NUFI-878020 format. One line per 4 residues: number of its first residue (from 1); for each residue z, x, y of C-alpha. Coordinates in Angstrom, 1 decimal, m for minus. Example, Ala and Ser with C-alpha at 12.3 -4.5 7.8 and 13.67 -1.06 7.14 Angstrom:
<rs>
1> 7.8/12.3/m4.5  7.1/13.7/m1.1
</rs>
This chain:
<rs>
1> m20.5/9.5/m7.2  m20.1/10.6/m11.0  m17.3/11.0/m13.6  m17.6/14.9/m13.0
5> m17.1/14.5/m9.6  m14.3/12.0/m10.0  m12.6/13.6/m12.1  m13.4/17.8/m10.8
9> m11.6/16.4/m7.0  m9.3/19.0/m6.2  m5.6/18.0/m5.5  m3.2/19.7/m3.9
13> 0.2/19.3/m4.0  1.8/17.5/m1.5  5.6/16.4/m0.6  5.6/13.4/m2.3
17> 2.4/13.7/m5.1  m0.7/14.6/m5.5  m3.0/14.8/m2.2  m6.9/14.2/m1.9
21> m7.4/17.0/0.9  m10.7/15.1/2.4  m8.6/12.0/2.1  m5.5/13.0/3.6
25> m6.4/12.3/7.4  m7.9/8.5/6.6  m4.6/7.3/5.2  m2.4/9.8/7.1
29> m1.3/7.3/9.7  m0.2/4.5/7.7  2.9/6.6/6.5  4.7/4.6/4.5
33> 2.8/1.4/5.6  1.0/m0.9/2.9  m2.6/0.3/3.0  m4.6/m2.6/2.9
37> m7.4/m3.1/0.3  m11.2/m2.2/1.5  m13.9/m4.4/0.5  m16.6/m2.1/m0.8
41> m19.6/m2.3/m2.8  m18.9/m0.7/m6.2  m22.5/m1.1/m7.3  m23.4/2.6/m6.2
45> m20.8/3.7/m8.4  m21.0/5.0/m11.9  m20.3/2.5/m14.2  m17.8/5.1/m16.1
49> m16.0/6.0/m12.4  m16.0/2.0/m11.7  m14.0/1.9/m15.5  m11.4/4.8/m14.7
53> m10.6/3.5/m11.0  m10.1/m0.1/m12.8  m7.7/1.5/m15.9  m5.8/3.0/m13.1
57> m5.5/0.3/m10.7  m4.3/m2.2/m14.1  m1.6/0.7/m14.6  m0.7/1.2/m11.4
61> m1.0/m1.2/m8.9  1.8/m3.3/m9.0  3.8/m0.3/m8.4  5.4/0.5/m5.1
65> 5.2/4.1/m3.5  8.7/4.8/m4.3  8.1/4.3/m7.7  4.5/6.2/m8.1
69> 6.3/9.4/m6.1  8.7/9.0/m9.3  6.8/9.1/m11.6  4.7/12.3/m9.7
73> 8.2/13.8/m9.3  9.3/13.5/m13.7  7.2/16.5/m14.4  7.3/19.9/m13.9
77> 4.1/20.4/m12.2
</rs>
């Protein structure tokens, strides 16, 4: 995955916040439950992408779903 691909991903406006349509079916059954952290090989990812993902996780990773939802609803779309 390149930075361009990662940043060019189309997001949709969901009821509880932004949604990536291709990922929605994978996680929809968790509903309000915690999604377990997946182990995967990041070596196939571009270094810039892993940097962005790390920054996002370090900034928002400790927040609850309710806190994340509140953030996404604090601004107009």
